[in-house]
C-alpha atoms as a printed R data frame, in Angstrom:
    type eleno elety resid chain resno       x       y      z
1   ATOM     1    CA   MET     A     1  48.005 190.035 24.173
2   ATOM     2    CA   ARG     A     2  45.733 190.999 27.090
3   ATOM     3    CA   LYS     A     3  44.122 193.699 24.994
4   ATOM     4    CA   PHE     A     4  43.547 191.182 22.191
5   ATOM     5    CA   ILE     A     5  41.926 188.649 24.559
6   ATOM     6    CA   ILE     A     6  39.701 191.336 26.079
7   ATOM     7    CA   SER     A     7  38.710 192.489 22.591
8   ATOM     8    CA   VAL     A     8  37.771 188.948 21.598
9   ATOM     9    CA   ILE     A     9  35.733 188.532 24.782
10  ATOM    10    CA   LEU     A    10  33.902 191.843 24.213
11  ATOM    11    CA   LEU     A    11  33.226 190.935 20.594
12  ATOM    12    CA   SER     A    12  31.807 187.587 21.626
13  ATOM    13    CA   LEU     A    13  29.425 189.426 23.975
14  ATOM    14    CA   VAL     A    14  28.400 192.075 21.470
15  ATOM    15    CA   VAL     A    15  27.738 189.834 18.485
16  ATOM    16    CA   PRO     A    16  25.130 187.576 20.139
17  ATOM    17    CA   LEU     A    17  23.384 190.632 21.602
18  ATOM    18    CA   THR     A    18  23.259 192.290 18.188
19  ATOM    19    CA   ALA     A    19  21.929 189.121 16.640
20  ATOM    20    CA   ALA     A    20  19.293 188.829 19.313
21  ATOM    21    CA   GLN     A    21  18.222 192.398 18.667
22  ATOM    22    CA   GLY     A    22  17.940 191.582 14.994
23  ATOM    23    CA   GLU     A    23  15.587 188.680 15.750
24  ATOM    24    CA   LEU     A    24  13.291 191.015 17.702
25  ATOM    25    CA   THR     A    25  13.159 193.593 14.920
26  ATOM    26    CA   PRO     A    26   9.799 193.391 13.044
27  ATOM    27    CA   LYS     A    27  10.107 192.107  9.486
28  ATOM    28    CA   THR     A    28   7.607 194.781  8.310
29  ATOM    29    CA   PRO     A    29   7.708 198.420  9.355
30  ATOM    30    CA   LEU     A    30   5.211 199.704 11.911
31  ATOM    31    CA   PRO     A    31   2.336 201.728 10.449
32  ATOM    32    CA   PRO     A    32   3.168 205.417 10.341
33  ATOM    33    CA   LYS     A    33   1.683 207.664 12.987
34  ATOM    34    CA   ASN     A    34  -0.823 210.280 11.974
35  ATOM    35    CA   SER     A    35   0.876 213.615 11.679
36  ATOM    36    CA   VAL     A    36  -0.446 216.633 13.507
37  ATOM    37    CA   SER     A    37  -1.388 218.165 10.154
38  ATOM    38    CA   ASP     A    38  -3.447 215.082  9.220
39  ATOM    39    CA   LEU     A    39  -5.367 215.168 12.508
40  ATOM    40    CA   ASP     A    40  -5.952 218.898 12.170
41  ATOM    41    CA   LYS     A    41  -7.335 218.363  8.686
42  ATOM    42    CA   VAL     A    42  -9.778 215.702  9.882
43  ATOM    43    CA   LYS     A    43 -10.886 217.896 12.791
44  ATOM    44    CA   HIS     A    44 -11.346 220.905 10.497
45  ATOM    45    CA   GLU     A    45 -13.460 218.880  8.045
46  ATOM    46    CA   ARG     A    46 -15.601 217.544 10.897
47  ATOM    47    CA   ASP     A    47 -16.107 220.986 12.406
48  ATOM    48    CA   ALA     A    48 -16.890 222.521  9.007
49  ATOM    49    CA   LYS     A    49 -19.600 219.909  8.423
50  ATOM    50    CA   ILE     A    50 -21.123 220.496 11.868
51  ATOM    51    CA   SER     A    51 -21.139 224.258 11.323
52  ATOM    52    CA   ALA     A    52 -22.807 223.763  7.934
53  ATOM    53    CA   ILE     A    53 -25.552 221.635  9.501
54  ATOM    54    CA   SER     A    54 -26.029 224.041 12.421
55  ATOM    55    CA   ALA     A    55 -26.236 227.071 10.106
56  ATOM    56    CA   LYS     A    56 -29.689 225.925  8.959
57  ATOM    57    CA   VAL     A    57 -31.171 226.691 12.403
58  ATOM    58    CA   GLN     A    58 -28.675 229.270 13.658
59  ATOM    59    CA   ASP     A    59 -31.241 232.054 14.053
60  ATOM    60    CA   ILE     A    60 -33.738 229.773 15.817
61  ATOM    61    CA   GLU     A    61 -31.103 228.451 18.207
62  ATOM    62    CA   ALA     A    62 -29.758 231.943 18.894
63  ATOM    63    CA   ARG     A    63 -33.226 233.149 19.851
64  ATOM    64    CA   TYR     A    64 -33.693 230.083 22.053
65  ATOM    65    CA   TYR     A    65 -30.514 230.798 24.029
66  ATOM    66    CA   ALA     A    66 -31.174 234.552 24.108
67  ATOM    67    CA   ARG     A    67 -34.544 233.910 25.727
68  ATOM    68    CA   GLN     A    68 -32.838 231.717 28.335
69  ATOM    69    CA   VAL     A    69 -30.442 234.574 29.073
70  ATOM    70    CA   GLN     A    70 -33.274 237.114 29.323
71  ATOM    71    CA   GLN     A    71 -35.212 234.866 31.698
72  ATOM    72    CA   GLY     A    72 -32.185 234.415 33.941
73  ATOM    73    CA   ASN     A    73 -31.829 230.691 33.232
74  ATOM    74    CA   LEU     A    74 -28.421 231.139 31.585
75  ATOM    75    CA   LEU     A    75 -25.583 233.623 32.050
76  ATOM    76    CA   MET     A    76 -24.099 235.123 28.909
77  ATOM    77    CA   GLY     A    77 -20.623 234.615 30.353
78  ATOM    78    CA   THR     A    78 -21.322 230.906 30.861
79  ATOM    79    CA   LEU     A    79 -22.452 230.556 27.255
80  ATOM    80    CA   GLU     A    80 -19.337 232.332 25.993
81  ATOM    81    CA   GLU     A    81 -17.102 230.046 28.065
82  ATOM    82    CA   ASN     A    82 -18.929 226.866 27.016
83  ATOM    83    CA   ALA     A    83 -18.707 227.870 23.354
84  ATOM    84    CA   LYS     A    84 -14.917 227.509 23.488
85  ATOM    85    CA   SER     A    85 -15.289 223.719 23.738
86  ATOM    86    CA   TRP     A    86 -18.148 223.278 21.242
87  ATOM    87    CA   LEU     A    87 -17.712 221.240 18.096
88  ATOM    88    CA   GLY     A    88 -17.855 223.280 14.911
89  ATOM    89    CA   LEU     A    89 -15.597 225.939 13.465
90  ATOM    90    CA   PRO     A    90 -14.420 228.334 16.205
91  ATOM    91    CA   GLU     A    91 -15.144 231.397 14.088
92  ATOM    92    CA   GLU     A    92 -18.702 230.203 13.437
93  ATOM    93    CA   ASN     A    93 -19.241 229.514 17.134
94  ATOM    94    CA   GLU     A    94 -18.073 233.041 17.894
95  ATOM    95    CA   ARG     A    95 -20.551 234.463 15.362
96  ATOM    96    CA   PHE     A    96 -23.312 232.419 16.959
97  ATOM    97    CA   VAL     A    97 -22.505 233.704 20.454
98  ATOM    98    CA   ALA     A    98 -22.478 237.276 19.100
99  ATOM    99    CA   LEU     A    99 -25.939 236.697 17.600
100 ATOM   100    CA   VAL     A   100 -27.239 235.358 20.910
101 ATOM   101    CA   LYS     A   101 -25.907 238.453 22.675
102 ATOM   102    CA   GLN     A   102 -27.511 240.701 20.065
103 ATOM   103    CA   TYR     A   103 -30.912 239.132 20.683
104 ATOM   104    CA   ALA     A   104 -30.433 239.019 24.458
105 ATOM   105    CA   ASP     A   105 -29.610 242.744 24.559
106 ATOM   106    CA   GLY     A   106 -32.703 243.594 22.522
107 ATOM   107    CA   PRO     A   107 -36.466 243.408 23.148
108 ATOM   108    CA   GLN     A   108 -38.021 240.415 24.893
109 ATOM   109    CA   VAL     A   109 -37.518 237.356 22.722
110 ATOM   110    CA   PRO     A   110 -40.753 235.386 22.209
111 ATOM   111    CA   ALA     A   111 -40.821 231.649 22.888
112 ATOM   112    CA   LEU     A   112 -40.066 229.394 19.958
113 ATOM   113    CA   THR     A   113 -43.064 227.997 18.146
114 ATOM   114    CA   PRO     A   114 -43.615 224.215 18.240
115 ATOM   115    CA   GLU     A   115 -42.511 224.072 14.599
116 ATOM   116    CA   GLU     A   116 -39.277 225.926 15.373
117 ATOM   117    CA   MET     A   117 -38.600 223.659 18.339
118 ATOM   118    CA   GLU     A   118 -39.073 220.612 16.110
119 ATOM   119    CA   GLN     A   119 -36.651 222.086 13.546
120 ATOM   120    CA   LEU     A   120 -34.110 222.572 16.309
121 ATOM   121    CA   ASP     A   121 -34.497 219.015 17.603
122 ATOM   122    CA   GLU     A   122 -34.326 217.562 14.086
123 ATOM   123    CA   ASN     A   123 -31.114 219.500 13.441
124 ATOM   124    CA   LYS     A   124 -29.531 218.041 16.575
125 ATOM   125    CA   ARG     A   125 -30.540 214.555 15.430
126 ATOM   126    CA   GLU     A   126 -28.837 215.246 12.089
127 ATOM   127    CA   ILE     A   127 -25.621 216.251 13.850
128 ATOM   128    CA   ARG     A   128 -25.691 213.165 16.074
129 ATOM   129    CA   ALA     A   129 -26.191 210.956 13.017
130 ATOM   130    CA   PHE     A   130 -23.232 212.612 11.264
131 ATOM   131    CA   LEU     A   131 -20.990 212.020 14.277
132 ATOM   132    CA   ASN     A   132 -22.136 208.386 14.373
133 ATOM   133    CA   ASN     A   133 -21.329 207.649 10.719
134 ATOM   134    CA   GLY     A   134 -24.832 208.282  9.469
135 ATOM   135    CA   ARG     A   135 -26.587 206.253 12.157
136 ATOM   136    CA   GLU     A   136 -28.538 207.718 15.032
137 ATOM   137    CA   ASN     A   137 -26.984 207.008 18.403
138 ATOM   138    CA   PRO     A   138 -28.860 204.052 19.989
139 ATOM   139    CA   ALA     A   139 -29.430 205.954 23.238
140 ATOM   140    CA   ALA     A   140 -30.745 208.992 21.360
141 ATOM   141    CA   ALA     A   141 -32.997 206.782 19.231
142 ATOM   142    CA   LYS     A   142 -34.371 205.113 22.356
143 ATOM   143    CA   LEU     A   143 -35.084 208.502 23.956
144 ATOM   144    CA   ALA     A   144 -36.803 209.753 20.794
145 ATOM   145    CA   GLU     A   145 -38.979 206.634 20.709
146 ATOM   146    CA   ARG     A   146 -39.948 207.076 24.359
147 ATOM   147    CA   ASN     A   147 -40.824 210.715 23.787
148 ATOM   148    CA   ARG     A   148 -42.928 209.777 20.770
149 ATOM   149    CA   LYS     A   149 -44.905 207.304 22.885
150 ATOM   150    CA   ILE     A   150 -45.437 209.970 25.553
151 ATOM   151    CA   ARG     A   151 -46.813 212.356 22.938
152 ATOM   152    CA   GLU     A   152 -49.163 209.705 21.578
153 ATOM   153    CA   LEU     A   153 -50.468 209.022 25.087
154 ATOM   154    CA   LYS     A   154 -50.971 212.708 25.897
155 ATOM   155    CA   GLU     A   155 -52.491 213.916 22.617
156 ATOM   156    CA   PRO     A   156 -56.027 212.632 23.403
157 ATOM   157    CA   VAL     A   157 -56.065 214.703 26.638
158 ATOM   158    CA   PHE     A   158 -54.295 217.753 25.205
159 ATOM   159    CA   GLU     A   159 -57.310 220.050 25.657
160 ATOM   160    CA   LEU     A   160 -57.922 218.798 29.203
161 ATOM   161    CA   GLU     A   161 -54.316 219.311 30.249
162 ATOM   162    CA   ALA     A   162 -54.221 222.800 28.746
163 ATOM   163    CA   ARG     A   163 -57.415 223.760 30.554
164 ATOM   164    CA   TYR     A   164 -56.167 222.242 33.807
165 ATOM   165    CA   TRP     A   165 -53.029 224.380 33.776
166 ATOM   166    CA   ALA     A   166 -54.968 227.470 32.679
167 ATOM   167    CA   TRP     A   167 -57.171 226.912 35.740
168 ATOM   168    CA   ARG     A   168 -54.095 226.619 37.945
169 ATOM   169    CA   VAL     A   169 -52.705 229.874 36.531
170 ATOM   170    CA   SER     A   170 -55.929 231.892 36.612
171 ATOM   171    CA   LYS     A   171 -57.892 230.478 39.544
172 ATOM   172    CA   VAL     A   172 -55.553 228.669 41.917
173 ATOM   173    CA   LYS     A   173 -52.741 231.129 41.136
174 ATOM   174    CA   ASP     A   174 -50.001 228.808 42.370
175 ATOM   175    CA   THR     A   175 -47.993 229.199 39.162
176 ATOM   176    CA   THR     A   176 -47.660 231.531 36.198
177 ATOM   177    CA   ILE     A   177 -47.388 231.167 32.444
178 ATOM   178    CA   GLU     A   178 -43.794 232.378 32.657
179 ATOM   179    CA   GLU     A   179 -42.907 229.714 35.216
180 ATOM   180    CA   LEU     A   180 -44.586 226.978 33.194
181 ATOM   181    CA   ALA     A   181 -42.810 228.111 30.030
182 ATOM   182    CA   ALA     A   182 -39.461 227.977 31.846
183 ATOM   183    CA   PHE     A   183 -40.200 224.576 33.404
184 ATOM   184    CA   SER     A   184 -41.377 223.173 30.070
185 ATOM   185    CA   GLN     A   185 -37.794 223.306 28.743
186 ATOM   186    CA   ASN     A   186 -37.065 220.305 30.971
187 ATOM   187    CA   TRP     A   187 -40.375 218.452 30.739
188 ATOM   188    CA   ILE     A   188 -40.271 214.880 29.493
189 ATOM   189    CA   GLY     A   189 -41.630 214.191 26.030
190 ATOM   190    CA   GLU     A   190 -41.157 215.991 22.745
191 ATOM   191    CA   ARG     A   191 -40.185 219.613 23.148
192 ATOM   192    CA   ALA     A   192 -42.339 220.653 20.177
193 ATOM   193    CA   TYR     A   193 -45.405 219.118 21.823
194 ATOM   194    CA   ASN     A   194 -44.583 220.781 25.147
195 ATOM   195    CA   GLN     A   195 -44.294 224.167 23.450
196 ATOM   196    CA   LYS     A   196 -47.628 223.562 21.755
197 ATOM   197    CA   LEU     A   197 -49.149 222.865 25.176
198 ATOM   198    CA   ILE     A   198 -47.706 226.084 26.630
199 ATOM   199    CA   ALA     A   199 -49.154 228.049 23.706
200 ATOM   200    CA   LYS     A   200 -52.585 226.491 24.319
201 ATOM   201    CA   ILE     A   201 -52.439 227.232 28.067
202 ATOM   202    CA   ARG     A   202 -51.628 230.860 27.277
203 ATOM   203    CA   GLU     A   203 -54.500 230.984 24.793
204 ATOM   204    CA   ASN     A   204 -56.914 229.551 27.376
205 ATOM   205    CA   VAL     A   205 -55.845 232.079 30.010
206 ATOM   206    CA   GLN     A   206 -56.346 234.942 27.589
207 ATOM   207    CA   SER     A   207 -59.727 233.689 26.357
208 ATOM   208    CA   GLY     A   208 -61.018 232.748 29.820
209 ATOM   209    CA   ASN     A   209 -61.212 229.014 29.093
210 ATOM   210    CA   THR     A   210 -60.162 228.218 32.665
211 ATOM   211    CA   LYS     A   211 -63.017 226.122 34.027
212 ATOM   212    CA   GLN     A   212 -61.961 223.509 36.584
213 ATOM   213    CA   LEU     A   213 -61.949 219.931 35.319
214 ATOM   214    CA   THR     A   214 -64.842 217.708 36.319
215 ATOM   215    CA   LYS     A   215 -64.168 214.597 38.388
216 ATOM   216    CA   LYS     A   216 -64.565 212.494 35.240
217 ATOM   217    CA   GLU     A   217 -62.101 214.684 33.322
218 ATOM   218    CA   GLU     A   218 -59.621 214.589 36.214
219 ATOM   219    CA   LYS     A   219 -59.713 210.775 36.232
220 ATOM   220    CA   LYS     A   220 -59.168 210.674 32.464
221 ATOM   221    CA   LEU     A   221 -56.157 212.991 32.711
222 ATOM   222    CA   GLU     A   222 -54.703 211.128 35.685
223 ATOM   223    CA   ALA     A   223 -55.068 207.775 33.902
224 ATOM   224    CA   VAL     A   224 -52.896 209.098 31.073
225 ATOM   225    CA   ASN     A   225 -50.364 210.534 33.524
226 ATOM   226    CA   GLN     A   226 -50.096 207.108 35.158
227 ATOM   227    CA   GLN     A   227 -49.367 205.539 31.767
228 ATOM   228    CA   VAL     A   228 -46.670 208.138 31.131
229 ATOM   229    CA   ARG     A   229 -45.091 207.473 34.530
230 ATOM   230    CA   ALA     A   230 -45.096 203.748 33.756
231 ATOM   231    CA   LEU     A   231 -42.988 204.432 30.647
232 ATOM   232    CA   LEU     A   232 -40.365 206.103 32.817
233 ATOM   233    CA   ASN     A   233 -39.934 203.125 35.152
């Protein structure tokens, strides 16, 4: 009899609990989780697309990085390590690094032309748009617009600026073409325009067009530089 009473008591405790659990059970099943294979497929498709876009400028980009290695601005080992976390197909990234090393181990790599630099920048914009569902990232678009305005401000004094720096290189001798070329990689504004300016400075040095700016020319150049600085504030 005691066992029967205890059984009844236990049953009375279990049944309400089971019922309560039933009330908490969702009426519709939870959405299935993505399987590892599904996620891998999406990642592979994304990386394949990025590699396909990058392939269009692979040689240009390889020469760009090889020049950085030759000039001591980048260690080959650092590039190889960074490449392990790049987007894109791993095997394509490995081929790219091998191409960079091939160029870096060869003769001095010339600087990219302004046209090549623009191709490189445009390719990066295409990749950013792909990763943002076809739309350019707002921050990247804002930076591109700022750089465009800087170029438009500086274009009217392009010849003056090129002559100014040629004078600094040839007469003042407080910098060199090589230093300016290295620094120009981080100058504000459009990289294609900056490369065009470096090419003009080099041309002026070689041709002897290194006359110091007049006071009037200095004021004109400084007025533009003030406008550029205002854009950055």
